[in-house]
C-alpha positions in Angstrom: 78.3 120.8 110.8 76.1 122.8 113.1 72.8 121.8 113.6 71.3 125.2 112.8 71.7 124.6 109.0 74.9 126.7 108.7 78.5 125.9 108.9 80.5 127.6 111.4 82.0 130.0 108.9 78.7 131.2 107.9 78.1 129.3 104.8 74.3 128.4 104.6 72.9 125.1 103.6 71.2 126.6 100.7 74.6 128.2 99.4 76.3 125.1 99.9 73.4 123.3 98.0 73.9 125.5 95.3 77.5 125.0 95.3 77.0 120.8 94.9 74.5 121.6 92.4 76.4 123.8 90.2 79.6 121.4 90.6 77.1 118.6 89.9 75.8 120.4 86.5 79.2 121.6 85.4 80.3 117.9 85.1 77.1 116.9 83.4 75.9 114.7 85.9 72.5 113.8 86.5 71.4 113.6 90.2 70.9 110.0 89.9 74.6 109.7 88.8 76.0 111.6 91.4 73.9 109.6 94.2 75.1 106.4 92.1 79.2 107.5 92.0 78.9 108.9 95.6 77.0 106.1 97.1 74.8 108.8 98.6 71.0 107.9 98.4 69.3 110.2 95.4 66.9 111.8 98.3 69.8 112.5 100.5 71.6 114.6 97.4 68.7 116.1 96.6 68.0 117.7 100.0 71.6 118.6 100.4 71.4 120.4 96.9 68.2 122.1 98.3 69.7 123.1 101.4 67.1 121.1 103.4 69.6 118.7 105.1 72.8 119.0 106.9 75.1 116.5 105.3 77.8 114.8 107.9 81.2 115.2 106.9 81.3 111.9 105.7 78.6 112.9 103.4 80.4 115.7 102.3 83.5 114.0 101.5 81.5 111.6 99.3 80.2 114.1 97.3 83.2 116.0 96.6 84.9 112.7 95.9 82.3 111.7 93.4 82.6 115.5 91.8 86.6 115.1 91.9 86.9 118.0 94.1 87.6 118.6 97.7 85.3 119.8 100.6 87.4 122.9 100.5 86.0 123.9 97.2 82.6 123.0 97.9 82.9 125.5 100.8 84.9 128.5 99.3 85.4 130.1 96.2 88.9 130.1 94.7 91.2 132.7 95.9 93.0 134.8 93.3 97.0 133.7 93.0 99.5 135.5 95.4 99.9 135.3 98.7 96.7 134.3 100.3 96.3 135.0 104.5 93.5 132.8 106.1 93.2 134.2 109.4 91.5 131.7 111.9 88.2 133.4 111.9 88.0 133.0 108.0 89.1 129.2 108.0 85.9 126.6 107.0 85.4 124.6 109.7 82.9 121.4 109.7 81.7 119.7 112.4 80.3 116.2 112.4 77.6 115.3 115.1 79.3 112.1 116.1 82.0 114.5 117.8 85.0 115.7 115.6 85.7 118.8 113.6 87.8 119.4 110.3 89.1 122.8 109.8 90.3 123.5 106.5 93.7 125.5 106.3 94.5 125.8 102.6 92.8 128.4 100.4 91.0 126.9 97.3 92.9 128.1 94.3 92.4 127.9 90.5 93.3 124.7 89.2 94.5 123.3 92.3 93.2 120.4 93.7 94.9 120.4 97.3 93.9 120.6 100.5 95.3 121.4 104.3 93.1 120.3 107.0 93.3 120.2 110.8 91.2 117.3 112.3 90.1 116.8 116.0 88.2 113.6 116.8 87.2 113.3 120.1 87.7 110.4 122.7 86.2 107.3 121.1 85.2 108.8 118.2 84.9 107.0 114.7 85.0 109.4 111.5 84.1 106.5 109.2 85.4 105.1 106.1 86.1 107.5 103.1 85.8 106.2 99.6 88.6 106.4 97.5 89.5 109.8 95.8 90.4 109.7 92.2 93.6 107.8 90.8 97.1 109.4 91.7 95.6 111.1 94.7 98.2 111.3 98.2 97.4 111.9 101.3 99.8 112.8 104.2 98.9 112.3 107.8 100.9 113.9 111.1 99.8 113.3 114.8 100.1 116.5 116.8 98.6 114.6 120.1 96.7 111.7 121.1 96.4 108.2 119.1 94.9 107.8 115.7 93.9 104.3 114.0 94.2 104.7 110.3 92.7 101.7 108.3 93.9 101.6 104.6 92.0 98.9 102.6 91.4 97.1 105.8 95.1 97.0 106.9 95.4 99.0 110.5 98.0 101.4 111.3 98.4 102.8 115.1 99.9 106.3 114.8 100.9 108.2 118.3 101.7 111.4 118.9 104.5 113.0 116.4 103.8 110.1 114.0 103.2 110.7 110.4 102.5 108.7 107.4 101.7 108.9 103.6 99.1 106.6 101.9 97.8 106.6 98.3 94.2 108.7 98.5 92.8 106.4 96.1 92.0 103.6 98.4 89.5 103.2 101.0 90.3 104.8 104.2 89.1 105.5 107.9 90.2 107.5 110.7 89.1 106.4 114.5 90.2 107.6 117.8 90.1 104.4 120.0 91.5 106.4 123.0 89.7 108.2 126.0 91.7 111.4 125.1 91.3 113.8 122.0 93.3 113.1 119.1 94.2 116.0 116.8 96.0 115.6 113.5 97.0 117.2 110.1 96.2 116.0 106.7 97.6 117.3 103.4 95.7 115.9 100.5 96.4 116.3 96.9 93.4 115.1 94.8 94.3 113.0 91.4 92.3 113.8 88.4 89.2 112.4 87.7 88.5 110.9 84.5 84.8 110.1 84.8 
């Protein structure tokens, strides 16, 4: 994410914080419970909700996962049903200070927990490990260029340009680029239903 407390799409950290807080309250979760479910410290959750701290993509994903939703839903209001065109300038982009970017290519739709993303990992960038999403979640990855190291529950899978993989999203998973060239990959994620 940008260091100036705004996402590249123009959503301020205060607006993002208000969305996180609204999702937490809609689920009847106390701040402490969201911290516990996400593995994010209570103070960090509080700072994010107040718009005082810019979360990394990994922290934002952990919060979304604990809330049983997606990053896209935290960043955008649902679109109306029908044909939805997302022009490049309207797509939400989150950048992590460690050297990677996630561009959300799918609209947020009422009652649909699905995300299509284009991720760019700079040379030698490790995007970190993601907590399991709700049971029944599914993820599909296709490498456009470069090399990607995908680790699912400790098992390493090395993917080259043109390779694709499916894995259950309700397992721990990590993405990294161990090479000296940029890696670009697409990830489609369908979230299962959280029963917390």
